[in-house]
Every structure is written in structure tokens, then in C-alpha cells.
C-alpha angles and dihedrals in degrees: 000000000000125000122258125193121192131193110209126208090252091063096255124128123222129189139189135177138048115001104184094139099029092264092146092064098227095122093254140081092228117128112240126212093182125053115267124196114243103240123230097025124115136161092019114173103178140019136191133183137198127193095282106008142056136211133196131187122208126215087254090059096253113144119211124195134186141164131051111004101183094139100026093265093144092050101257 
């Protein structure tokens, strides 16, 4: 099962799929078969996803990243 991230019209981000490295942003590493809202994000205008990480940009220009950060791809 691959991961899928969705940006909804209300500015929320939802994710479903494998979650081995926390790439779904729900604070766990539990695989999800039903979409889960990514907590703590609001007014998101754009999202991007790599193989094991996710990124979201807010209307205020703040970029959030989560998941596997082996090469600093989530900013840490």
C-alpha cells in the first residue's frame, strides 16, 4: 500500500497508507487504511511528498515537514 496525501479545499491535509517513518503525520508509525487528518495544520495551500516524508506550506508561508529525515529533507 502506497501513501496518499490530500489537500482539501478547507486547508486541511489528510493522509492514508503505510506509515513506517511517520510520513502520514498522525504522530504514529501505524499504517492507515482510512484517511486520517494531519493534526496541527491549518490554512495549508500546498503539499508535497517524497517516498518517506511529507511537506506542507501554509498561507502564511510556513513550511512543515514530517517523516523520515535521513538527509535533512524535512528541515531538521
